[in-house]
SEFIZA-3560 file (N, C-alpha, C; in Angstrom, 3 decimals):
REM SEFIZA-3560
<numar><xx>223.207</xx><yy>221.178</yy><zz>27.749</zz><atom>N</atom></numar>
<numar><xx>222.217</xx><yy>220.898</yy><zz>27.180</zz><atom>CA</atom></numar>
<numar><xx>222.737</xx><yy>219.499</yy><zz>26.904</zz><atom>C</atom></numar>
<numar><xx>223.862</xx><yy>219.118</yy><zz>26.461</zz><atom>N</atom></numar>
<numar><xx>224.744</xx><yy>217.650</yy><zz>26.353</zz><atom>CA</atom></numar>
<numar><xx>224.731</xx><yy>216.923</yy><zz>27.470</zz><atom>C</atom></numar>
<numar><xx>224.294</xx><yy>217.131</yy><zz>28.444</zz><atom>N</atom></numar>
<numar><xx>224.424</xx><yy>216.469</yy><zz>29.330</zz><atom>CA</atom></numar>
<numar><xx>222.833</xx><yy>216.025</yy><zz>30.243</zz><atom>C</atom></numar>
<numar><xx>222.407</xx><yy>217.155</yy><zz>29.614</zz><atom>N</atom></numar>
<numar><xx>220.782</xx><yy>216.230</yy><zz>29.528</zz><atom>CA</atom></numar>
<numar><xx>220.256</xx><yy>215.464</yy><zz>29.205</zz><atom>C</atom></numar>
<numar><xx>221.008</xx><yy>215.379</yy><zz>27.591</zz><atom>N</atom></numar>
<numar><xx>220.318</xx><yy>214.478</yy><zz>26.893</zz><atom>CA</atom></numar>
<numar><xx>221.331</xx><yy>213.040</yy><zz>27.143</zz><atom>C</atom></numar>
<numar><xx>222.282</xx><yy>212.997</yy><zz>28.151</zz><atom>N</atom></numar>
<numar><xx>223.253</xx><yy>211.786</yy><zz>28.582</zz><atom>CA</atom></numar>
<numar><xx>222.452</xx><yy>211.615</yy><zz>29.134</zz><atom>C</atom></numar>
<numar><xx>222.358</xx><yy>211.773</yy><zz>30.473</zz><atom>N</atom></numar>
<numar><xx>220.973</xx><yy>211.750</yy><zz>31.388</zz><atom>CA</atom></numar>
<numar><xx>220.135</xx><yy>210.935</yy><zz>31.161</zz><atom>C</atom></numar>
<numar><xx>218.754</xx><yy>211.316</yy><zz>30.001</zz><atom>N</atom></numar>
<numar><xx>218.234</xx><yy>211.002</yy><zz>29.307</zz><atom>CA</atom></numar>
<numar><xx>218.754</xx><yy>210.007</yy><zz>28.862</zz><atom>C</atom></numar>
<numar><xx>219.367</xx><yy>209.787</yy><zz>27.981</zz><atom>N</atom></numar>
<numar><xx>220.073</xx><yy>208.538</yy><zz>27.851</zz><atom>CA</atom></numar>
<numar><xx>220.019</xx><yy>207.533</yy><zz>28.527</zz><atom>C</atom></numar>
<numar><xx>220.673</xx><yy>207.165</yy><zz>30.063</zz><atom>N</atom></numar>
<numar><xx>221.078</xx><yy>206.531</yy><zz>31.160</zz><atom>CA</atom></numar>
<numar><xx>219.752</xx><yy>206.197</yy><zz>31.521</zz><atom>C</atom></numar>
<numar><xx>218.588</xx><yy>207.492</yy><zz>31.763</zz><atom>N</atom></numar>
<numar><xx>217.492</xx><yy>206.638</yy><zz>31.950</zz><atom>CA</atom></numar>
<numar><xx>216.946</xx><yy>205.989</yy><zz>31.129</zz><atom>C</atom></numar>
<numar><xx>216.932</xx><yy>206.180</yy><zz>29.801</zz><atom>N</atom></numar>
<numar><xx>216.459</xx><yy>204.976</yy><zz>29.068</zz><atom>CA</atom></numar>
<numar><xx>217.085</xx><yy>203.710</yy><zz>28.990</zz><atom>C</atom></numar>
<numar><xx>218.378</xx><yy>203.957</yy><zz>29.190</zz><atom>N</atom></numar>
<numar><xx>218.503</xx><yy>202.482</yy><zz>29.019</zz><atom>CA</atom></numar>
<numar><xx>218.350</xx><yy>201.724</yy><zz>30.295</zz><atom>C</atom></numar>
<numar><xx>218.261</xx><yy>202.116</yy><zz>31.195</zz><atom>N</atom></numar>
<numar><xx>217.841</xx><yy>201.290</yy><zz>32.337</zz><atom>CA</atom></numar>
<numar><xx>216.529</xx><yy>201.091</yy><zz>32.632</zz><atom>C</atom></numar>
<numar><xx>215.300</xx><yy>201.716</yy><zz>31.842</zz><atom>N</atom></numar>
<numar><xx>214.115</xx><yy>201.305</yy><zz>31.891</zz><atom>CA</atom></numar>
<numar><xx>214.693</xx><yy>200.271</yy><zz>30.703</zz><atom>C</atom></numar>
<numar><xx>214.708</xx><yy>200.248</yy><zz>29.642</zz><atom>N</atom></numar>
<numar><xx>215.281</xx><yy>199.292</yy><zz>28.789</zz><atom>CA</atom></numar>
<numar><xx>216.385</xx><yy>198.154</yy><zz>29.474</zz><atom>C</atom></numar>
<numar><xx>216.540</xx><yy>197.645</yy><zz>30.375</zz><atom>N</atom></numar>
<numar><xx>217.318</xx><yy>196.746</yy><zz>30.657</zz><atom>CA</atom></numar>
<numar><xx>216.045</xx><yy>196.894</yy><zz>31.698</zz><atom>C</atom></numar>
<numar><xx>214.843</xx><yy>196.500</yy><zz>32.338</zz><atom>N</atom></numar>
<numar><xx>214.160</xx><yy>195.720</yy><zz>33.064</zz><atom>CA</atom></numar>
<numar><xx>213.225</xx><yy>195.924</yy><zz>32.055</zz><atom>C</atom></numar>
<numar><xx>212.222</xx><yy>196.402</yy><zz>30.815</zz><atom>N</atom></numar>
<numar><xx>211.561</xx><yy>195.928</yy><zz>30.072</zz><atom>CA</atom></numar>
<numar><xx>211.789</xx><yy>195.565</yy><zz>28.790</zz><atom>C</atom></numar>
<numar><xx>213.182</xx><yy>195.813</yy><zz>27.827</zz><atom>N</atom></numar>
<numar><xx>213.543</xx><yy>195.923</yy><zz>27.314</zz><atom>CA</atom></numar>
<numar><xx>213.881</xx><yy>193.796</yy><zz>26.928</zz><atom>C</atom></numar>
<numar><xx>214.739</xx><yy>193.135</yy><zz>25.113</zz><atom>N</atom></numar>
<numar><xx>215.208</xx><yy>191.730</yy><zz>25.826</zz><atom>CA</atom></numar>
<numar><xx>217.255</xx><yy>193.092</yy><zz>26.107</zz><atom>C</atom></numar>
<numar><xx>217.576</xx><yy>191.234</yy><zz>26.915</zz><atom>N</atom></numar>
<numar><xx>219.272</xx><yy>191.828</yy><zz>27.510</zz><atom>CA</atom></numar>
<numar><xx>219.955</xx><yy>192.339</yy><zz>26.345</zz><atom>C</atom></numar>
<numar><xx>219.858</xx><yy>191.724</yy><zz>24.996</zz><atom>N</atom></numar>
<numar><xx>221.168</xx><yy>192.294</yy><zz>24.044</zz><atom>CA</atom></numar>
<numar><xx>220.675</xx><yy>193.321</yy><zz>23.060</zz><atom>C</atom></numar>
<numar><xx>219.346</xx><yy>193.574</yy><zz>23.236</zz><atom>N</atom></numar>
<numar><xx>219.190</xx><yy>193.953</yy><zz>22.719</zz><atom>CA</atom></numar>
<numar><xx>219.898</xx><yy>196.035</yy><zz>23.067</zz><atom>C</atom></numar>
<numar><xx>219.365</xx><yy>195.733</yy><zz>24.439</zz><atom>N</atom></numar>
<numar><xx>219.304</xx><yy>196.654</yy><zz>25.459</zz><atom>CA</atom></numar>
<numar><xx>220.878</xx><yy>196.763</yy><zz>25.711</zz><atom>C</atom></numar>
<numar><xx>221.717</xx><yy>195.521</yy><zz>25.703</zz><atom>N</atom></numar>
<numar><xx>223.295</xx><yy>195.926</yy><zz>25.959</zz><atom>CA</atom></numar>
<numar><xx>223.602</xx><yy>196.203</yy><zz>24.090</zz><atom>C</atom></numar>
<numar><xx>223.519</xx><yy>195.923</yy><zz>23.386</zz><atom>N</atom></numar>
<numar><xx>224.327</xx><yy>196.318</yy><zz>22.026</zz><atom>CA</atom></numar>
<numar><xx>223.072</xx><yy>198.137</yy><zz>22.030</zz><atom>C</atom></numar>
<numar><xx>222.574</xx><yy>198.623</yy><zz>23.054</zz><atom>N</atom></numar>
<numar><xx>222.459</xx><yy>200.007</yy><zz>22.119</zz><atom>CA</atom></numar>
<numar><xx>222.995</xx><yy>200.880</yy><zz>23.874</zz><atom>C</atom></numar>
<numar><xx>223.491</xx><yy>200.183</yy><zz>24.665</zz><atom>N</atom></numar>
<numar><xx>224.056</xx><yy>200.528</yy><zz>25.406</zz><atom>CA</atom></numar>
<numar><xx>225.249</xx><yy>200.899</yy><zz>24.871</zz><atom>C</atom></numar>
<numar><xx>226.325</xx><yy>200.058</yy><zz>23.835</zz><atom>N</atom></numar>
<numar><xx>227.900</xx><yy>200.136</yy><zz>23.489</zz><atom>CA</atom></numar>
<numar><xx>227.504</xx><yy>201.062</yy><zz>22.394</zz><atom>C</atom></numar>
<numar><xx>226.104</xx><yy>201.146</yy><zz>21.489</zz><atom>N</atom></numar>
<numar><xx>225.967</xx><yy>202.130</yy><zz>20.592</zz><atom>CA</atom></numar>
<numar><xx>226.503</xx><yy>203.813</yy><zz>20.673</zz><atom>C</atom></numar>
<numar><xx>225.213</xx><yy>203.536</yy><zz>21.277</zz><atom>N</atom></numar>
<numar><xx>225.366</xx><yy>204.757</yy><zz>22.616</zz><atom>CA</atom></numar>
<numar><xx>226.868</xx><yy>205.605</yy><zz>22.465</zz><atom>C</atom></numar>
<numar><xx>227.657</xx><yy>204.393</yy><zz>22.976</zz><atom>N</atom></numar>
<numar><xx>228.826</xx><yy>205.378</yy><zz>23.807</zz><atom>CA</atom></numar>
<numar><xx>229.401</xx><yy>206.000</yy><zz>21.644</zz><atom>C</atom></numar>
<numar><xx>229.218</xx><yy>206.031</yy><zz>20.775</zz><atom>N</atom></numar>
<numar><xx>229.467</xx><yy>206.996</yy><zz>19.267</zz><atom>CA</atom></numar>
<numar><xx>229.137</xx><yy>208.073</yy><zz>19.887</zz><atom>C</atom></numar>
<numar><xx>228.378</xx><yy>208.211</yy><zz>19.945</zz><atom>N</atom></numar>
<numar><xx>227.903</xx><yy>209.614</yy><zz>20.517</zz><atom>CA</atom></numar>
<numar><xx>227.880</xx><yy>210.828</yy><zz>22.029</zz><atom>C</atom></numar>
<numar><xx>228.706</xx><yy>210.252</yy><zz>22.549</zz><atom>N</atom></numar>
<numar><xx>229.302</xx><yy>210.441</yy><zz>23.717</zz><atom>CA</atom></numar>
<numar><xx>230.692</xx><yy>210.607</yy><zz>24.121</zz><atom>C</atom></numar>
<numar><xx>231.028</xx><yy>210.849</yy><zz>24.203</zz><atom>N</atom></numar>
<numar><xx>232.947</xx><yy>210.773</yy><zz>25.238</zz><atom>CA</atom></numar>
<numar><xx>232.941</xx><yy>209.852</yy><zz>26.318</zz><atom>C</atom></numar>
<numar><xx>233.139</xx><yy>209.065</yy><zz>25.885</zz><atom>N</atom></numar>
<numar><xx>233.700</xx><yy>208.199</yy><zz>27.289</zz><atom>CA</atom></numar>
<numar><xx>232.460</xx><yy>208.166</yy><zz>28.136</zz><atom>C</atom></numar>
<numar><xx>231.553</xx><yy>207.174</yy><zz>27.401</zz><atom>N</atom></numar>
<numar><xx>229.845</xx><yy>206.801</yy><zz>28.512</zz><atom>CA</atom></numar>
<numar><xx>230.179</xx><yy>205.657</yy><zz>28.873</zz><atom>C</atom></numar>
<numar><xx>230.958</xx><yy>205.622</yy><zz>30.555</zz><atom>N</atom></numar>
<numar><xx>231.394</xx><yy>204.635</yy><zz>31.132</zz><atom>CA</atom></numar>
<numar><xx>229.705</xx><yy>204.092</yy><zz>32.157</zz><atom>C</atom></numar>
<numar><xx>228.644</xx><yy>204.728</yy><zz>31.655</zz><atom>N</atom></numar>
<numar><xx>226.903</xx><yy>204.576</yy><zz>32.042</zz><atom>CA</atom></numar>
<numar><xx>226.512</xx><yy>203.545</yy><zz>31.494</zz><atom>C</atom></numar>
<numar><xx>227.799</xx><yy>202.428</yy><zz>30.488</zz><atom>N</atom></numar>
<numar><xx>227.140</xx><yy>201.540</yy><zz>29.568</zz><atom>CA</atom></numar>
<numar><xx>228.165</xx><yy>200.214</yy><zz>30.457</zz><atom>C</atom></numar>
<numar><xx>228.835</xx><yy>200.283</yy><zz>31.072</zz><atom>N</atom></numar>
<numar><xx>229.155</xx><yy>199.404</yy><zz>31.790</zz><atom>CA</atom></numar>
<numar><xx>228.239</xx><yy>199.339</yy><zz>32.901</zz><atom>C</atom></numar>
<numar><xx>228.145</xx><yy>200.063</yy><zz>33.423</zz><atom>N</atom></numar>
<numar><xx>226.505</xx><yy>200.195</yy><zz>34.801</zz><atom>CA</atom></numar>
<numar><xx>225.132</xx><yy>199.806</yy><zz>33.948</zz><atom>C</atom></numar>
<numar><xx>225.415</xx><yy>199.471</yy><zz>33.415</zz><atom>N</atom></numar>
<numar><xx>223.691</xx><yy>199.018</yy><zz>32.543</zz><atom>CA</atom></numar>
<numar><xx>224.285</xx><yy>197.421</yy><zz>32.037</zz><atom>C</atom></numar>
<numar><xx>225.585</xx><yy>196.977</yy><zz>32.079</zz><atom>N</atom></numar>
<numar><xx>226.283</xx><yy>195.550</yy><zz>31.885</zz><atom>CA</atom></numar>
<numar><xx>225.503</xx><yy>194.666</yy><zz>33.294</zz><atom>C</atom></numar>
<numar><xx>225.892</xx><yy>195.877</yy><zz>34.767</zz><atom>N</atom></numar>
<numar><xx>225.983</xx><yy>195.417</yy><zz>36.007</zz><atom>CA</atom></numar>
<numar><xx>224.485</xx><yy>195.252</yy><zz>36.433</zz><atom>C</atom></numar>
<numar><xx>223.749</xx><yy>196.253</yy><zz>36.018</zz><atom>N</atom></numar>
<numar><xx>222.761</xx><yy>196.311</yy><zz>36.416</zz><atom>CA</atom></numar>
<numar><xx>221.777</xx><yy>195.101</yy><zz>35.255</zz><atom>C</atom></numar>
<numar><xx>221.491</xx><yy>194.337</yy><zz>33.753</zz><atom>N</atom></numar>
<numar><xx>221.379</xx><yy>193.488</yy><zz>32.879</zz><atom>CA</atom></numar>
<numar><xx>221.745</xx><yy>192.295</yy><zz>33.822</zz><atom>C</atom></numar>
<numar><xx>222.888</xx><yy>192.177</yy><zz>34.390</zz><atom>N</atom></numar>
<numar><xx>223.656</xx><yy>191.026</yy><zz>35.129</zz><atom>CA</atom></numar>
<numar><xx>223.015</xx><yy>190.572</yy><zz>36.799</zz><atom>C</atom></numar>
<numar><xx>223.066</xx><yy>191.943</yy><zz>37.003</zz><atom>N</atom></numar>
<numar><xx>221.878</xx><yy>191.726</yy><zz>38.392</zz><atom>CA</atom></numar>
<numar><xx>220.734</xx><yy>190.991</yy><zz>38.301</zz><atom>C</atom></numar>
<numar><xx>219.998</xx><yy>191.915</yy><zz>37.019</zz><atom>N</atom></numar>
<numar><xx>218.472</xx><yy>191.176</yy><zz>36.854</zz><atom>CA</atom></numar>
<numar><xx>218.836</xx><yy>189.652</yy><zz>35.971</zz><atom>C</atom></numar>
<numar><xx>219.355</xx><yy>189.417</yy><zz>35.200</zz><atom>N</atom></numar>
<numar><xx>218.893</xx><yy>188.055</yy><zz>34.580</zz><atom>CA</atom></numar>
<numar><xx>219.939</xx><yy>187.473</yy><zz>34.613</zz><atom>C</atom></numar>
<numar><xx>221.684</xx><yy>187.480</yy><zz>35.086</zz><atom>N</atom></numar>
<numar><xx>222.133</xx><yy>186.482</yy><zz>35.100</zz><atom>CA</atom></numar>
<numar><xx>222.467</xx><yy>185.260</yy><zz>36.100</zz><atom>C</atom></numar>
<numar><xx>222.920</xx><yy>184.549</yy><zz>36.008</zz><atom>N</atom></numar>
<numar><xx>222.610</xx><yy>182.854</yy><zz>36.947</zz><atom>CA</atom></numar>
<numar><xx>223.926</xx><yy>182.453</yy><zz>35.873</zz><atom>C</atom></numar>
<numar><xx>224.423</xx><yy>181.376</yy><zz>36.984</zz><atom>N</atom></numar>
<numar><xx>225.837</xx><yy>181.236</yy><zz>36.994</zz><atom>CA</atom></numar>
<numar><xx>225.919</xx><yy>180.768</yy><zz>35.304</zz><atom>C</atom></numar>
<numar><xx>226.629</xx><yy>180.579</yy><zz>34.434</zz><atom>N</atom></numar>
<numar><xx>226.488</xx><yy>179.615</yy><zz>33.698</zz><atom>CA</atom></numar>
<numar><xx>227.843</xx><yy>178.381</yy><zz>33.576</zz><atom>C</atom></numar>
<numar><xx>227.288</xx><yy>177.453</yy><zz>33.091</zz><atom>N</atom></numar>
<numar><xx>228.344</xx><yy>176.052</yy><zz>32.894</zz><atom>CA</atom></numar>
<numar><xx>228.983</xx><yy>176.072</yy><zz>32.278</zz><atom>C</atom></numar>
<numar><xx>229.324</xx><yy>176.447</yy><zz>31.018</zz><atom>N</atom></numar>
<numar><xx>230.115</xx><yy>177.087</yy><zz>29.659</zz><atom>CA</atom></numar>
<numar><xx>231.158</xx><yy>178.512</yy><zz>29.913</zz><atom>C</atom></numar>
<numar><xx>230.821</xx><yy>178.762</yy><zz>31.196</zz><atom>N</atom></numar>
<numar><xx>231.631</xx><yy>180.258</yy><zz>31.852</zz><atom>CA</atom></numar>
<numar><xx>232.309</xx><yy>179.544</yy><zz>32.944</zz><atom>C</atom></numar>
<numar><xx>232.065</xx><yy>178.486</yy><zz>33.110</zz><atom>N</atom></numar>
<numar><xx>232.478</xx><yy>177.626</yy><zz>34.961</zz><atom>CA</atom></numar>
<numar><xx>232.081</xx><yy>178.416</yy><zz>36.176</zz><atom>C</atom></numar>
<numar><xx>230.733</xx><yy>179.360</yy><zz>35.805</zz><atom>N</atom></numar>
<numar><xx>230.030</xx><yy>179.522</yy><zz>36.912</zz><atom>CA</atom></numar>
<numar><xx>230.153</xx><yy>180.701</yy><zz>37.447</zz><atom>C</atom></numar>
<numar><xx>230.667</xx><yy>181.794</yy><zz>35.590</zz><atom>N</atom></numar>
<numar><xx>230.928</xx><yy>183.429</yy><zz>35.626</zz><atom>CA</atom></numar>
<numar><xx>229.674</xx><yy>183.382</yy><zz>35.793</zz><atom>C</atom></numar>
<numar><xx>229.322</xx><yy>184.922</yy><zz>36.113</zz><atom>N</atom></numar>
<numar><xx>228.155</xx><yy>185.798</yy><zz>35.962</zz><atom>CA</atom></numar>
<numar><xx>227.770</xx><yy>186.705</yy><zz>34.804</zz><atom>C</atom></numar>
<numar><xx>229.231</xx><yy>187.618</yy><zz>34.765</zz><atom>N</atom></numar>
<numar><xx>229.368</xx><yy>188.922</yy><zz>34.633</zz><atom>CA</atom></numar>
<numar><xx>229.248</xx><yy>188.644</yy><zz>33.198</zz><atom>C</atom></numar>
<numar><xx>228.201</xx><yy>188.487</yy><zz>32.222</zz><atom>N</atom></numar>
<numar><xx>228.441</xx><yy>187.762</yy><zz>31.188</zz><atom>CA</atom></numar>
<numar><xx>228.325</xx><yy>189.073</yy><zz>30.257</zz><atom>C</atom></numar>
<numar><xx>227.266</xx><yy>190.096</yy><zz>30.575</zz><atom>N</atom></numar>
<numar><xx>227.181</xx><yy>191.183</yy><zz>30.161</zz><atom>CA</atom></numar>
<numar><xx>228.108</xx><yy>192.662</yy><zz>30.495</zz><atom>C</atom></numar>
<numar><xx>228.620</xx><yy>192.497</yy><zz>31.455</zz><atom>N</atom></numar>
<numar><xx>228.892</xx><yy>193.242</yy><zz>31.899</zz><atom>CA</atom></numar>
<numar><xx>230.876</xx><yy>193.079</yy><zz>31.082</zz><atom>C</atom></numar>
<numar><xx>231.440</xx><yy>192.130</yy><zz>31.413</zz><atom>N</atom></numar>
<numar><xx>232.626</xx><yy>192.279</yy><zz>30.781</zz><atom>CA</atom></numar>
<numar><xx>231.720</xx><yy>192.024</yy><zz>28.786</zz><atom>C</atom></numar>
<numar><xx>231.044</xx><yy>191.717</yy><zz>28.169</zz><atom>N</atom></numar>
<numar><xx>231.012</xx><yy>191.888</yy><zz>27.283</zz><atom>CA</atom></numar>
<numar><xx>231.120</xx><yy>193.552</yy><zz>26.418</zz><atom>C</atom></numar>
<numar><xx>229.965</xx><yy>194.284</yy><zz>27.144</zz><atom>N</atom></numar>
<numar><xx>229.877</xx><yy>195.397</yy><zz>27.034</zz><atom>CA</atom></numar>
<numar><xx>231.275</xx><yy>196.034</yy><zz>26.941</zz><atom>C</atom></numar>
<numar><xx>232.218</xx><yy>195.720</yy><zz>28.077</zz><atom>N</atom></numar>
<numar><xx>233.495</xx><yy>196.573</yy><zz>28.771</zz><atom>CA</atom></numar>
<numar><xx>233.465</xx><yy>196.019</yy><zz>27.249</zz><atom>C</atom></numar>
<numar><xx>234.625</xx><yy>195.465</yy><zz>26.726</zz><atom>N</atom></numar>
<numar><xx>234.828</xx><yy>194.611</yy><zz>25.724</zz><atom>CA</atom></numar>
<numar><xx>234.499</xx><yy>195.782</yy><zz>24.925</zz><atom>C</atom></numar>
<numar><xx>233.495</xx><yy>194.999</yy><zz>24.182</zz><atom>N</atom></numar>
<numar><xx>233.195</xx><yy>196.074</yy><zz>23.124</zz><atom>CA</atom></numar>
<numar><xx>233.088</xx><yy>197.830</yy><zz>23.170</zz><atom>C</atom></numar>
<numar><xx>233.156</xx><yy>198.070</yy><zz>24.714</zz><atom>N</atom></numar>
<numar><xx>233.162</xx><yy>199.428</yy><zz>24.345</zz><atom>CA</atom></numar>
<numar><xx>234.861</xx><yy>200.297</yy><zz>24.102</zz><atom>C</atom></numar>
<numar><xx>235.691</xx><yy>198.873</yy><zz>24.994</zz><atom>N</atom></numar>
<numar><xx>237.041</xx><yy>199.301</yy><zz>24.194</zz><atom>CA</atom></numar>
<numar><xx>237.399</xx><yy>199.449</yy><zz>22.632</zz><atom>C</atom></numar>
<numar><xx>236.665</xx><yy>198.010</yy><zz>21.974</zz><atom>N</atom></numar>
<numar><xx>236.704</xx><yy>198.906</yy><zz>21.053</zz><atom>CA</atom></numar>
<numar><xx>236.218</xx><yy>199.420</yy><zz>20.292</zz><atom>C</atom></numar>
<numar><xx>234.600</xx><yy>199.907</yy><zz>20.398</zz><atom>N</atom></numar>
<numar><xx>235.118</xx><yy>200.987</yy><zz>19.923</zz><atom>CA</atom></numar>
<numar><xx>235.230</xx><yy>202.241</yy><zz>20.313</zz><atom>C</atom></numar>
<numar><xx>236.115</xx><yy>202.790</yy><zz>21.723</zz><atom>N</atom></numar>
<numar><xx>236.997</xx><yy>203.691</yy><zz>22.010</zz><atom>CA</atom></numar>
<numar><xx>238.273</xx><yy>203.725</yy><zz>20.695</zz><atom>C</atom></numar>
<numar><xx>238.995</xx><yy>202.401</yy><zz>20.141</zz><atom>N</atom></numar>
<numar><xx>239.818</xx><yy>202.676</yy><zz>19.382</zz><atom>CA</atom></numar>
<numar><xx>238.888</xx><yy>202.646</yy><zz>18.371</zz><atom>C</atom></numar>
<numar><xx>237.862</xx><yy>202.291</yy><zz>17.960</zz><atom>N</atom></numar>
<numar><xx>237.228</xx><yy>202.412</yy><zz>16.258</zz><atom>CA</atom></numar>
<numar><xx>237.207</xx><yy>204.357</yy><zz>16.046</zz><atom>C</atom></numar>
<numar><xx>237.053</xx><yy>204.307</yy><zz>17.095</zz><atom>N</atom></numar>
<numar><xx>236.382</xx><yy>206.393</yy><zz>16.667</zz><atom>CA</atom></numar>
<numar><xx>237.907</xx><yy>206.757</yy><zz>16.433</zz><atom>C</atom></numar>
<numar><xx>238.930</xx><yy>206.716</yy><zz>16.911</zz><atom>N</atom></numar>
<numar><xx>239.988</xx><yy>207.369</yy><zz>16.633</zz><atom>CA</atom></numar>
<numar><xx>240.193</xx><yy>207.012</yy><zz>15.130</zz><atom>C</atom></numar>
<numar><xx>240.223</xx><yy>205.941</yy><zz>14.664</zz><atom>N</atom></numar>
<numar><xx>239.911</xx><yy>205.625</yy><zz>13.600</zz><atom>CA</atom></numar>
<numar><xx>239.150</xx><yy>205.766</yy><zz>12.292</zz><atom>C</atom></numar>
<numar><xx>237.644</xx><yy>206.434</yy><zz>12.640</zz><atom>N</atom></numar>
<numar><xx>236.358</xx><yy>207.186</yy><zz>11.910</zz><atom>CA</atom></numar>
<numar><xx>236.953</xx><yy>208.303</yy><zz>11.658</zz><atom>C</atom></numar>
<numar><xx>236.986</xx><yy>208.595</yy><zz>10.275</zz><atom>N</atom></numar>
<numar><xx>237.387</xx><yy>210.282</yy><zz>9.965</zz><atom>CA</atom></numar>
<numar><xx>236.128</xx><yy>210.816</yy><zz>10.418</zz><atom>C</atom></numar>
<numar><xx>234.570</xx><yy>210.762</yy><zz>10.454</zz><atom>N</atom></numar>
<numar><xx>233.293</xx><yy>211.016</yy><zz>10.533</zz><atom>CA</atom></numar>
<numar><xx>233.238</xx><yy>211.570</yy><zz>11.657</zz><atom>C</atom></numar>
<numar><xx>234.469</xx><yy>211.155</yy><zz>12.867</zz><atom>N</atom></numar>
<numar><xx>234.066</xx><yy>210.952</yy><zz>14.066</zz><atom>CA</atom></numar>
<numar><xx>234.544</xx><yy>212.695</yy><zz>14.766</zz><atom>C</atom></numar>
<numar><xx>233.312</xx><yy>213.151</yy><zz>14.734</zz><atom>N</atom></numar>
<numar><xx>234.231</xx><yy>215.110</yy><zz>15.561</zz><atom>CA</atom></numar>
<numar><xx>235.014</xx><yy>214.754</yy><zz>17.269</zz><atom>C</atom></numar>
<numar><xx>236.166</xx><yy>214.788</yy><zz>17.266</zz><atom>N</atom></numar>
<numar><xx>236.050</xx><yy>214.872</yy><zz>18.447</zz><atom>CA</atom></numar>
<numar><xx>236.305</xx><yy>216.163</yy><zz>19.562</zz><atom>C</atom></numar>
<numar><xx>236.057</xx><yy>216.017</yy><zz>20.100</zz><atom>N</atom></numar>
<numar><xx>235.229</xx><yy>216.951</yy><zz>20.767</zz><atom>CA</atom></numar>
<numar><xx>236.441</xx><yy>217.790</yy><zz>22.335</zz><atom>C</atom></numar>
//
């Protein structure tokens, strides 16, 4: 049943990437990583966001994959944070 919720969450995030603001979808993808262990799908959502909305930014030296890198960095922070949280149940 947990895999069903994971798939449902990924579908909701992909739909959100198409219709919701980019920052809200990226924040939701990172927030969901608290509920699922090793939520690699969040990085895929970052790739989708970059594919849909990214443009070369001069302040980033023409780099386009801002959401992908940002979500990956935030996922690393969340995974380190989950180890130190007392209320987080380890499975």
